[in-house]
N, C-alpha and C positions, 0 to 999 in steps of 0.2 A: 126384312122386317115381316114379322107375322101379323094378320090381321088382328088388331088387339083391342080397339074401342075407343082408345085416347086419339082425341082430334090433335094432331100434331102440326103445328104452323111456325112459320118464320119467314126469312127472306133467303131467296137466291139471287145473288149480286142486288138489285136495286128492287127488286119486284117480291112482292109477298105473297107465299105460296101456301098451300096446305102439301105437307110432306106425304109423298106416297111410301117410298122405301129409302133408304140410304145405304150407302156402301155397297153396291149390287153390280154383279158384272155384266157386260155389253149385252148378252143375250135376253137377260132379265131386263134391263133398260129398253131394248128396242121392243120386246113383247109389250110391256108397260106402256111406251108411247103410242105404239099402234091402238091398243084396245083403249086407252082413254083419249085420243083423238078420235077414234071411230065413235065415241059417244060424245062428241063435243067438246071435251075439255081442250083449254091451251096448255101444253105441256112445257115445262122450263127443265131443263137437264143442266146439271152442274158436274164437271169433272173434279174428282176427290184428289186432294194433292197427295202425292206418293212420295215416300221415303227414298227409294231408289227406282232405277229403271228397270231392275229384274222384277220388282212387284207389277202384278197385274193393274190396269186401269180401272176404278171403281167409279160409281157415278151415284148422284143424288137426283131423285125425280120428283117433281112437284108440280101442282096444277095450280092456276091462278084463282079458281073457285075457292073462296075460303070458306064456303059452306059444306064444300065436300067432304065426307068422313068415307074412306074405302068400306071400312067396316061395315057401316050402315048399309051403303050401297049393293055390296055384295050378299049380304044377308037378308035384306029385303029385296034382293033380285030385282034391281033397278037398272045395272048394267047390262048392255047386250054385247054378245060376241063381236070378234073382230068382222064378222061377214054380218052381223046384224040380224042373225036368223034364229038365236037362241038367247035365254038369259044366264049371265054368269053366275056360276056357284062357286063355292070355297076351292076345290080342287081344280076349275078351270084357272081361277084368279091365281093361284100356287102354282101352276104349269105341272100339276099331277096327272091330268086328265083331260081329254077333249070333251069327255063326256059331261053334258050338262044337265042331266036328270040321273038320280032324284035331286031333290034340293039338298041342302047342306047335311040334312040327315038320311041315313040310309033305314028303311022299314024292313027291308028283307035282306037274305046273304044272296 
């Protein structure tokens, strides 16, 4: 799920959550879980149903904080990296780069 701006919420089992991403693979799930827990959020994960055993297992990730909007938090630079030393930008969130500077815009090439 790309950072979009819409605040998506619903339920995972009996718990109300803000959805972070849906239908993601295990590596992405693990990254988001570690990042969000490092920032103090309670993370809820649900396995998606598979049509067959050959299909990869996909997951839905949510947090119990109903006011959390990932787009707002990333672009306002409110999240910290897993080690807590830098602020998360869009490329870090999308696992495209470990570089946390510059901000989501680039002033030079």
